[in-house]
C-alpha positions as CSV (number, residue, x, y, z in Angstrom):
1,M,0.1,-0.3,0.0
2,T,1.2,3.2,-0.6
3,Y,0.7,6.1,1.5
4,S,0.9,9.8,0.5
5,L,2.3,12.5,3.3
6,E,1.4,15.7,2.7
7,H,4.0,18.4,4.6
8,S,1.8,20.6,6.9
9,S,2.5,23.4,9.6
10,P,2.3,21.9,13.0
11,P,-0.8,23.9,14.8
12,H,-0.4,26.7,16.5
13,P,-0.2,27.2,20.3
14,Y,-2.6,28.0,23.0
15,Y,-1.2,31.0,25.2
16,A,-2.7,31.1,28.3
17,S,-1.4,33.0,31.7
18,H,-3.2,34.2,34.9
19,Y,-4.7,37.3,33.1
20,L,-5.6,38.0,29.5
21,R,-6.2,42.3,28.9
22,V,-8.2,43.9,26.1
23,G,-8.5,47.3,26.0
24,S,-9.4,48.2,29.8
25,Y,-10.7,44.8,30.1
26,L,-9.6,42.2,32.4
27,T,-10.5,38.3,32.6
28,R,-8.7,35.7,34.4
29,S,-7.4,32.2,32.7
30,I,-8.4,32.6,29.4
31,A,-6.2,30.7,26.6
32,V,-6.0,32.5,23.2
33,Q,-4.8,30.4,19.8
34,S,-3.9,33.2,17.0
35,L,-5.1,30.7,13.8
36,P,-3.2,31.0,10.4
37,S,-6.4,32.8,9.0
38,G,-6.3,35.5,11.4
39,A,-9.2,34.3,13.5
40,L,-8.5,33.8,17.6
41,D,-9.9,30.8,19.4
42,I,-10.3,31.6,23.0
43,R,-11.5,29.4,25.5
44,P,-11.3,29.1,29.0
45,F,-8.2,28.1,30.5
46,T,-8.2,25.1,33.1
47,E,-5.2,23.1,32.6
48,E,-2.1,22.8,30.2
49,T,-1.9,20.0,27.5
50,E,-0.4,19.7,24.2
51,R,0.6,23.1,22.6
52,T,-0.4,25.0,25.7
53,I,2.1,27.3,26.7
54,F,1.6,28.9,30.1
55,I,2.8,32.7,30.4
56,N,3.1,33.9,33.6
57,G,1.8,37.5,33.9
58,T,-0.9,39.1,31.8
59,I,-0.9,39.1,28.3
60,A,-3.2,41.0,26.4
61,L,-5.3,41.1,22.6
62,V,-4.6,44.9,20.7
63,S,-6.4,46.3,17.8
64,P,-5.9,49.9,15.9
65,T,-9.8,50.0,16.8
66,C,-9.5,49.1,20.6
67,P,-6.0,50.3,21.9
68,L,-4.5,48.5,25.0
69,N,-5.4,50.8,28.2
70,E,-3.4,49.8,31.3
71,T,-5.4,51.6,33.6
72,G,-8.6,50.2,33.6
73,E,-9.4,46.7,34.8
74,E,-12.8,46.2,34.4
75,P,-13.8,42.7,34.5
76,I,-15.2,40.8,31.8
77,T,-17.0,37.5,31.2
78,L,-15.7,35.1,28.3
79,S,-19.3,36.1,26.6
80,E,-18.6,39.6,26.8
81,L,-15.2,39.1,25.3
82,E,-16.3,37.4,22.9
83,R,-18.9,39.5,21.7
84,L,-16.0,42.4,21.9
85,L,-13.7,40.2,20.0
86,S,-16.2,40.2,17.1
87,Q,-16.7,43.8,16.8
88,H,-13.0,44.6,15.8
89,S,-10.2,43.0,13.2
90,S,-7.0,42.7,13.0
91,W,-5.9,41.6,16.3
92,Q,-2.4,41.3,17.9
93,L,-1.4,38.7,20.7
94,L,1.2,40.8,23.1
95,L,3.2,38.3,25.3
96,P,4.1,40.0,28.9
97,R,7.3,41.5,27.8
98,E,5.6,43.1,24.5
99,T,3.2,45.1,27.0
100,R,5.3,47.2,28.0
């Protein structure tokens, strides 16, 4: 039997941290994956699994139409976060060293 192997890139990792900041909002324990299409996959972070990179500190998502506001710390739920992410485009994931 002959098998054809297609070269494919490995899946992008999920980044998880204690906190995720979006605009002036702050949420706890969210994992974020940046997909090749440019979309984001977000989910609650409950445990480290394969392809999960845990970042100690706060990660952030920024968009040209939703800049980072580090002075506010309004809590946001997962459903509210999903709604906010759908209202903007061109999201970029910033890891702690990049948020300074």
